[in-house]
C-alpha positions as CSV (number, residue, x, y, z in Angstrom):
1,M,0.0,0.0,0.0
2,S,2.9,2.4,0.8
3,N,4.2,2.4,-2.8
4,D,0.6,2.8,-4.1
5,L,0.4,6.1,-2.1
6,C,3.5,7.3,-3.9
7,F,1.8,6.8,-7.3
8,L,-1.2,9.0,-6.5
9,S,-1.4,12.6,-7.6
10,A,-1.6,15.5,-5.2
11,T,-5.1,16.1,-6.4
12,E,-6.1,12.6,-5.4
13,L,-4.2,12.7,-2.1
14,R,-5.8,15.9,-0.9
15,D,-9.3,14.5,-1.4
16,L,-8.3,11.3,0.5
17,V,-6.9,13.4,3.4
18,A,-9.9,15.7,3.5
19,T,-12.2,12.7,3.8
20,K,-10.0,11.0,6.4
21,Q,-9.4,8.0,4.1
22,I,-5.6,8.4,4.4
23,S,-3.5,10.1,7.0
24,P,-0.7,12.6,6.2
25,V,1.5,10.4,8.4
26,E,0.9,7.4,6.0
27,I,1.6,9.6,3.0
28,V,4.8,11.1,4.3
29,S,6.0,7.8,5.7
30,A,5.6,6.2,2.3
31,V,7.3,9.0,0.4
32,L,10.3,9.1,2.8
33,A,10.7,5.3,2.5
34,R,10.7,5.6,-1.3
35,A,13.2,8.4,-1.1
36,E,15.5,6.4,1.1
37,A,15.2,3.3,-1.2
38,L,15.8,5.2,-4.5
39,Q,18.3,7.9,-3.4
40,G,21.3,5.6,-3.8
41,E,20.4,4.8,-7.4
42,L,19.0,8.2,-8.5
43,N,20.9,10.7,-6.3
44,C,18.2,13.3,-6.6
45,F,18.4,14.7,-3.1
46,I,21.1,16.8,-1.3
47,T,19.1,16.8,2.0
48,I,16.2,14.6,3.1
49,C,14.2,16.1,6.0
50,G,12.9,12.9,7.5
51,D,12.5,13.9,11.2
52,E,11.1,17.3,10.4
53,A,8.7,15.9,7.7
54,M,7.3,13.3,10.1
55,A,6.8,15.9,12.9
56,A,4.9,18.0,10.4
57,A,2.8,15.0,9.2
58,R,1.8,14.2,12.8
59,A,0.8,17.8,13.3
60,A,-1.2,17.7,10.0
61,E,-2.9,14.6,11.2
62,R,-4.0,16.1,14.4
63,K,-5.5,19.1,12.5
64,V,-7.5,16.7,10.3
65,M,-8.8,14.7,13.3
66,A,-9.8,17.9,15.1
67,G,-11.9,18.9,12.2
68,K,-10.1,22.1,11.5
69,Q,-10.1,24.0,8.2
70,L,-7.4,22.5,5.9
71,G,-5.2,24.3,3.4
72,L,-5.2,23.5,-0.3
73,L,-2.2,21.1,0.1
74,H,-2.7,19.9,3.6
75,G,-0.5,16.9,4.3
76,I,0.9,16.7,0.7
77,P,4.7,16.1,0.4
78,V,6.7,18.6,-1.6
79,T,10.4,18.8,-2.5
80,V,12.3,22.0,-3.0
81,K,15.2,22.6,-5.3
82,D,18.3,23.3,-3.3
83,I,18.7,26.8,-4.9
84,V,15.4,28.0,-3.2
85,N,15.6,29.2,0.4
86,T,14.0,27.0,3.1
87,R,13.9,28.3,6.7
88,G,16.0,26.2,9.0
89,V,16.9,23.7,6.3
90,K,20.2,23.7,4.5
91,T,20.2,25.4,1.1
92,T,23.5,24.7,-0.6
93,F,22.9,26.0,-4.2
94,G,24.6,22.8,-5.2
95,A,28.0,24.4,-4.3
96,I,30.6,23.2,-1.9
97,P,31.3,26.7,-0.4
98,Y,27.6,26.8,0.6
99,R,27.4,23.2,1.9
100,D,26.5,24.5,5.5
101,N,24.3,27.4,4.5
102,V,21.0,27.6,6.5
103,P,18.6,30.3,5.5
104,T,16.6,32.2,8.2
105,E,13.5,32.5,6.1
106,D,11.6,30.8,3.3
107,A,11.4,32.0,-0.2
108,V,7.9,33.4,-0.9
109,A,6.9,30.4,-2.9
110,V,8.0,28.0,-0.2
111,A,6.3,29.9,2.5
112,R,3.0,29.9,0.5
113,L,3.1,26.1,0.0
114,R,3.8,25.6,3.7
115,A,0.9,28.0,4.6
116,E,-1.4,25.7,2.6
117,G,-0.3,22.6,4.5
118,A,2.4,21.2,2.2
119,I,5.1,19.2,4.0
120,L,8.8,19.6,2.9
121,I,10.5,16.2,2.6
122,G,13.8,17.2,1.1
123,K,16.0,19.5,-1.0
124,T,16.6,18.3,-4.5
125,T,19.9,18.4,-6.5
126,T,21.0,21.3,-8.7
127,P,24.3,22.1,-10.5
128,E,26.1,25.0,-8.8
129,F,23.7,27.9,-8.7
130,G,21.5,26.3,-11.4
131,S,24.1,27.1,-13.9
132,K,23.7,24.4,-16.6
133,C,21.3,22.0,-18.3
134,L,22.9,18.9,-16.6
135,T,22.5,18.1,-12.9
136,D,25.9,17.3,-11.4
137,S,28.2,19.1,-9.0
138,P,31.4,18.5,-7.0
139,L,29.1,18.6,-3.9
140,F,27.0,15.6,-4.7
141,G,28.0,13.9,-8.0
142,R,25.5,13.2,-10.8
143,T,21.7,12.8,-10.7
144,R,20.5,10.0,-13.0
145,N,17.5,10.0,-15.3
146,A,14.4,8.4,-13.8
147,W,13.9,6.2,-16.8
148,D,17.6,5.2,-17.6
149,A,20.5,5.3,-15.2
150,F,22.9,5.9,-18.1
151,R,21.2,9.1,-19.2
152,S,21.3,12.6,-17.7
153,S,18.4,14.0,-15.7
154,G,18.7,17.2,-17.6
155,G,19.0,20.4,-15.6
156,S,19.3,22.5,-13.8
157,S,16.2,21.2,-11.9
158,G,17.2,17.6,-12.5
159,G,16.6,16.4,-8.9
160,A,13.1,17.9,-8.8
161,A,12.0,16.2,-12.1
162,V,13.5,12.9,-11.1
163,A,11.9,12.9,-7.7
164,V,8.4,13.6,-9.2
165,A,8.9,11.1,-12.0
166,S,9.9,8.4,-9.5
167,G,7.1,8.9,-7.1
168,I,9.1,10.6,-4.4
169,G,6.5,13.3,-3.7
170,P,3.9,14.5,-6.3
171,L,5.0,18.2,-6.1
172,A,8.3,19.9,-6.5
173,I,9.5,23.5,-6.5
174,A,12.1,24.0,-9.3
175,T,13.6,27.1,-11.0
176,D,14.0,28.1,-14.6
177,G,16.5,30.6,-16.0
178,G,16.8,29.3,-19.6
179,G,14.8,26.1,-19.5
180,S,15.9,24.6,-16.2
181,T,12.4,23.4,-15.3
182,R,11.2,22.4,-18.8
183,I,14.4,20.6,-19.9
184,P,14.4,18.0,-17.0
185,A,10.6,17.8,-17.3
186,A,11.0,16.6,-20.9
187,C,13.9,14.3,-20.0
188,N,11.9,12.6,-17.2
189,G,8.4,12.6,-18.6
190,V,6.7,15.1,-16.2
191,V,5.0,18.5,-16.4
192,G,7.3,21.5,-16.1
193,L,5.8,25.0,-16.2
194,K,7.6,28.3,-16.5
195,Q,4.9,30.8,-15.7
196,S,4.6,34.4,-16.9
197,N,6.9,36.9,-15.3
198,G,5.5,38.0,-11.9
199,V,2.8,35.4,-11.5
200,I,4.8,33.7,-8.7
201,P,6.9,36.4,-6.9
202,H,10.6,35.8,-7.0
203,S,12.0,36.8,-3.6
204,Q,15.6,35.8,-4.3
205,A,16.2,37.7,-7.6
206,L,18.9,40.3,-7.2
207,D,17.8,42.3,-10.3
208,V,14.0,42.1,-10.2
209,F,13.6,44.5,-13.1
210,G,15.8,42.7,-15.5
211,N,15.1,39.2,-14.1
212,Q,14.7,36.3,-16.4
213,T,14.7,33.5,-13.8
214,Y,11.5,31.9,-12.3
215,V,10.6,29.8,-9.2
216,T,8.4,27.2,-10.8
217,P,6.2,24.1,-10.2
218,T,7.1,20.5,-11.4
219,T,4.5,17.8,-11.2
220,R,3.2,14.7,-13.0
221,T,-0.1,16.1,-14.0
222,V,-1.4,19.5,-15.2
223,A,-4.0,19.4,-12.4
224,D,-1.3,19.2,-9.8
225,T,0.6,22.1,-11.5
226,A,-2.6,24.1,-11.2
227,L,-2.8,23.3,-7.4
228,M,0.8,24.6,-7.0
229,M,0.0,27.7,-9.0
230,Q,-3.1,28.4,-6.9
231,A,-1.0,28.2,-3.7
232,M,2.1,30.1,-5.0
233,A,0.7,32.9,-7.2
234,G,-0.3,36.3,-6.0
235,E,1.4,39.7,-5.5
236,D,4.2,40.3,-3.1
237,S,6.0,43.6,-2.4
238,C,9.4,41.9,-3.1
239,D,8.6,41.6,-6.8
240,P,7.4,44.6,-8.8
241,W,6.1,42.4,-11.7
242,S,3.8,40.6,-9.3
243,I,2.1,43.8,-7.9
244,G,-1.5,44.2,-9.0
245,L,-1.8,40.7,-10.6
246,P,-5.0,38.9,-9.7
247,V,-4.9,35.2,-9.1
248,P,-7.3,33.3,-11.4
249,D,-9.0,30.0,-10.7
250,F,-6.1,27.8,-11.9
251,V,-7.6,24.7,-10.4
252,G,-11.0,25.1,-12.0
253,T,-9.5,26.1,-15.3
254,A,-7.2,23.1,-15.5
255,V,-10.2,20.6,-15.4
256,P,-10.2,19.0,-18.9
257,R,-13.6,20.1,-20.0
258,G,-14.7,21.0,-23.5
259,D,-12.4,21.1,-26.5
260,L,-10.1,23.5,-28.4
261,R,-12.5,24.6,-31.1
262,G,-11.9,28.3,-31.9
263,Q,-8.3,28.1,-30.7
264,R,-5.4,28.7,-33.2
265,I,-2.1,27.1,-32.4
266,L,1.0,28.2,-34.4
267,Y,3.7,25.6,-34.6
268,C,7.4,25.3,-35.6
269,L,9.6,22.3,-35.4
270,T,12.9,24.1,-35.0
271,P,14.6,27.4,-35.7
272,P,16.3,27.5,-39.1
273,G,19.6,25.6,-39.2
274,R,19.0,23.8,-35.9
275,P,18.9,19.9,-35.9
276,V,16.1,17.7,-34.5
277,S,16.0,14.0,-34.2
278,A,13.7,12.0,-36.4
279,E,11.9,10.5,-33.4
280,V,11.3,13.9,-31.9
281,A,10.0,15.2,-35.2
282,A,7.6,12.3,-35.6
283,N,6.4,12.7,-32.0
284,F,5.8,16.4,-32.6
285,R,3.6,15.6,-35.7
286,A,1.6,13.1,-33.6
287,S,1.2,15.8,-30.8
288,L,-0.1,18.3,-33.4
289,D,-2.5,15.6,-34.6
290,R,-3.8,15.2,-31.0
291,L,-4.3,19.0,-30.7
292,A,-6.1,19.0,-34.0
293,G,-8.2,16.1,-32.8
294,L,-9.3,18.3,-29.9
295,G,-10.5,20.9,-32.4
296,A,-7.5,23.3,-32.6
297,E,-6.8,25.1,-35.8
298,L,-3.1,24.6,-36.7
299,E,-0.8,27.0,-38.6
300,E,2.9,26.9,-39.1
301,F,5.1,29.9,-38.2
302,S,8.7,30.7,-39.2
303,G,11.4,30.1,-36.6
304,E,13.4,32.9,-38.1
305,G,14.7,35.2,-35.4
306,F,14.5,32.7,-32.6
307,D,18.1,31.5,-32.6
308,I,18.9,33.7,-29.6
309,E,21.4,31.8,-27.5
310,P,24.1,34.4,-27.8
311,I,21.7,37.1,-26.5
312,W,20.6,34.9,-23.6
313,R,24.2,34.1,-22.8
314,A,25.3,37.8,-22.9
315,I,22.7,38.7,-20.3
316,N,22.9,35.6,-18.2
317,H,26.6,35.1,-18.0
318,T,27.1,38.8,-17.1
319,V,24.7,38.3,-14.2
320,W,26.6,35.3,-13.1
321,R,30.0,37.1,-13.4
322,T,28.7,40.0,-11.2
323,R,27.3,37.6,-8.6
324,F,30.1,35.0,-8.5
325,A,33.4,36.6,-9.5
326,K,34.4,37.1,-5.8
327,L,33.3,33.6,-4.9
328,A,35.3,32.1,-7.8
329,A,38.4,34.1,-6.7
330,E,38.2,32.8,-3.2
331,H,36.9,29.3,-3.7
332,G,37.9,28.4,-7.2
333,D,39.4,25.0,-6.1
334,E,36.0,24.0,-4.8
335,L,34.0,24.9,-7.9
336,S,33.5,22.9,-11.1
337,E,35.5,23.5,-14.3
338,A,32.3,24.1,-16.2
339,F,31.0,26.7,-13.8
340,L,34.3,28.6,-13.8
341,K,34.5,28.4,-17.6
342,Q,31.0,30.0,-17.9
343,L,32.1,32.9,-15.6
344,A,35.2,33.3,-17.8
345,L,33.1,33.6,-20.9
346,A,31.3,36.7,-19.4
347,T,34.6,38.6,-19.4
348,E,34.2,38.9,-23.2
349,V,30.9,40.7,-22.8
350,S,31.2,44.5,-22.7
351,G,28.6,46.9,-21.2
352,V,27.6,47.8,-24.8
353,D,27.2,44.1,-25.6
354,Y,25.0,43.7,-22.6
355,Q,22.7,46.6,-23.4
356,E,22.4,45.5,-27.0
357,A,21.3,42.1,-25.8
358,M,18.7,43.8,-23.7
359,F,17.5,45.7,-26.7
360,A,17.3,42.4,-28.6
361,R,15.3,41.0,-25.7
362,T,12.7,43.7,-26.2
363,A,12.5,43.0,-29.9
364,L,12.1,39.3,-29.2
365,F,9.2,40.1,-26.8
366,R,7.5,42.1,-29.5
367,R,8.0,39.3,-32.1
368,V,6.3,36.8,-29.7
369,Q,3.5,39.3,-29.0
370,S,2.9,39.7,-32.8
371,L,2.6,35.9,-33.2
372,L,0.3,35.6,-30.2
373,A,-1.9,38.4,-31.6
374,H,-2.5,36.1,-34.6
375,G,-2.7,32.8,-32.7
376,H,-3.7,31.8,-29.2
377,F,-0.8,29.5,-28.5
378,L,2.6,28.4,-29.9
379,A,3.8,24.8,-30.1
380,M,7.2,23.2,-30.5
381,P,9.3,20.3,-29.2
382,T,10.8,21.1,-25.8
383,L,14.1,19.4,-26.8
384,T,15.6,18.4,-30.1
385,R,16.5,14.9,-28.8
386,T,15.9,12.8,-25.7
387,A,18.1,12.9,-22.5
388,L,21.8,13.1,-23.1
389,P,24.3,10.6,-21.8
390,I,25.0,10.7,-18.1
391,K,28.6,11.9,-18.6
392,Q,27.7,14.6,-21.1
393,D,30.1,17.6,-21.0
394,L,28.4,20.9,-21.2
395,F,31.2,22.2,-23.5
396,G,31.4,18.9,-25.5
397,S,29.6,18.1,-28.7
398,I,26.0,16.8,-28.8
399,E,25.0,13.8,-30.9
400,I,21.6,13.8,-32.7
401,D,20.8,10.9,-35.1
402,G,24.5,10.1,-35.5
403,A,25.6,13.7,-36.4
404,H,27.6,15.7,-33.9
405,Y,27.1,19.4,-33.1
406,D,29.6,21.6,-31.3
407,S,27.3,23.4,-28.8
408,V,24.8,21.9,-26.4
409,R,22.6,24.9,-25.6
410,P,21.4,26.1,-29.1
411,N,21.3,22.6,-30.5
412,W,19.5,20.8,-27.7
413,F,17.0,23.4,-26.3
414,P,16.7,26.3,-28.7
415,W,13.1,26.7,-27.8
416,T,13.3,27.2,-24.0
417,M,15.5,30.2,-23.6
418,P,13.4,32.7,-25.7
419,F,10.5,32.6,-23.2
420,N,12.6,33.2,-20.2
421,M,13.6,36.4,-21.9
422,T,10.1,37.4,-23.0
423,G,8.2,36.4,-19.9
424,H,5.5,34.4,-21.7
425,P,4.2,31.2,-20.0
426,A,5.7,28.0,-21.4
427,V,5.0,24.4,-20.3
428,S,6.6,21.1,-21.2
429,L,4.1,18.3,-21.3
430,P,4.8,14.5,-21.6
431,A,4.1,13.7,-25.2
432,G,5.3,10.1,-25.7
433,F,8.4,8.0,-25.7
434,A,11.2,7.2,-28.1
435,R,11.9,3.6,-29.1
436,D,14.5,3.3,-26.3
437,G,11.8,4.1,-23.7
438,L,13.0,7.7,-23.0
439,P,10.4,10.4,-22.7
440,I,9.8,13.2,-25.2
441,G,8.2,16.6,-24.3
442,L,5.9,19.0,-26.1
443,Q,6.3,22.7,-25.3
444,L,3.2,25.0,-25.5
445,V,3.5,28.7,-25.0
446,G,0.6,31.0,-24.0
447,R,-0.2,34.7,-24.2
448,F,1.5,36.9,-21.6
449,R,-0.1,36.5,-18.2
450,H,-2.7,34.0,-19.6
451,D,-1.2,31.1,-17.6
452,A,-4.6,29.6,-16.7
453,D,-5.5,29.3,-20.4
454,L,-2.2,27.5,-21.1
455,L,-3.0,25.0,-18.3
456,R,-6.4,24.4,-19.7
457,V,-4.9,23.4,-23.1
458,G,-2.3,21.3,-21.2
459,A,-5.0,19.5,-19.3
460,L,-6.9,18.7,-22.4
461,F,-3.7,17.4,-24.1
462,D,-3.0,15.3,-20.9
463,A,-6.4,13.8,-21.0
464,S,-6.2,12.9,-24.7
465,G,-3.4,10.4,-24.1
466,D,-2.6,7.6,-21.6
467,L,1.0,8.5,-20.6
468,L,0.3,9.0,-16.9
469,S,-0.3,5.3,-16.3
470,R,3.3,4.6,-17.2
471,W,6.0,4.8,-14.5
472,P,9.8,4.2,-14.6
473,E,10.7,0.7,-13.5
């Protein structure tokens, strides 16, 4: 029975808790047992909060038995990526110099989940400061893919996606600065949303005005993503982009009712000159057929102007250099070669280069706005191939259908970075499996601040297939 609990969604668990059919103690005990059993193989946690989680579960059980009003996520286990602050629980940023760092307060998103009754069971793995699309670090080693131990989990929220995909808690807080939620979601067959800018306040961003990073939900179902959004969304004075934003009915909107008649979806397989595997291309065509079967009108758009990795890098690496140059000078022997190399690349970016990249970011936003004025949603593959080998080097070549390409970022995930820069909501949905059993993801992009509408389409797409019954062995 304990493993069965691990395979239930948060939506199912909250109903069982509310009707006293299952105790929060049973749920948390089952999830912690599964975490302990799988951690040695998957390596998706930096810290497991066993004692604290059980104490919280017993308190949650007492509240249920006393007939008190319950929060939206009462008694539901959640993991938090170890780049997001948790009060009283180590937050290492995946880096040796921060291995003993204990925050004194929660990030806003964490505090809101706790306020709704969610129970923290552990901190999931991240490369140093979430700095790459692979989840490994000198602090903890490598995190393995939930479906294949010889493949990468993706990154930088690899631990979050692997935990959810493996049944170690139905909900995970991740982060996304260039695809860091959607990449591992696609690699591990789960739902990874990067919401619109400001919808979930970002209390740890140092430059809130130029910010392109997001604190995000990762789950197995769109309905569970809606639950997390309902709990985490809403204005906070720490984040100017959140101020004045109303919180829609995410949970009600994400119920798969009706169809997609009257909705125009613009699609593109890949930006010009970028590769894509034959299996991903075939899966994408099948996904478009599913959307058309739901009533959507489909129209192709040109990927011209979306090959923006140099722009993203000029902005992002400059931020990293500003944040971490002093740390690298003082602790260079404790940081990975890949992290240090990325900081070094930022020295080539001038102030003029940075500002030109910001101008290009505005132009990209207007390009996406013009597309979404014509169509309601955009569709593309999340990744150009399935999960990379477990020992993939960030600065090595990437292999796609036997051909080798000299840069991972623009050739593996050309479609994730643009929407960090524009702020539009983008979700990676499980869309099927390759012949070797590895998951493939579909990315859908919605209109700015129309996140609930995007979840509705995702829920209908979810319901049109039968992928959720399949779990990693």
